[in-house]
N, C-alpha and C positions, 0 to 999 in steps of 0.2 A: 224477226230477229231477237232473242234474248242478248240482254246486253248486262253487263255487272259493271262496278265502278270499285277499282281494287286501290286502295290508298298501301302505299310501301314509304316506312317510316326508315328510312333512312339518313347519313350524314353524306353520302356521295351519289347525287342523282346520275350519273352516266356510271356507276357499276350495276343500275337497274339490269337482269339478264332477263329474259325468256326460252327457256330450252336451249342457254344455253350460250345465247346469243344478246348483243345488244336491242332493246325495244324498238326503239325504233325503225319501224317498216317490217313488223315480223308479221308474217299471219296470222290474223285474228285478233293484233290489236291495233284498234281504233283510232285512239289517239293515247299522245303522252300528256300531262300537264305538270308543273310543281304545285307543291300541296303544302300544307303547312307545317308538317315536319319530312318532307319527302318527294316521292313521286305519287302521283294519282294516273292509272293507268284504265282505260275504257276498255274491254273485251270482250270480243265476241263469247258465244255460248262455246264451250269445249275444253279441254284437260293441258294445264300450262304448270312447267317446272316454273318457277320463279326464286331469283335469288339478288342478295343485294347486301352491300357493306353492313355492315351493325350500325345501328345510331352512333353517334358518338367515336365508332370508331378514327384510327388515323388513315389518311387518304395518302 
């Protein structure tokens, strides 16, 4: 299985969404970890639409 590590810069880690829903427990999301500038997602191969609050955005 191919995987990817996607680092999402965000000021609000809880704002990270994959396909419109919180990333934790989403199909294909193998891991969610804190990163220096936000969140790191370990993803199985596939297509995802990812969104998050912009870095420095008021939450």
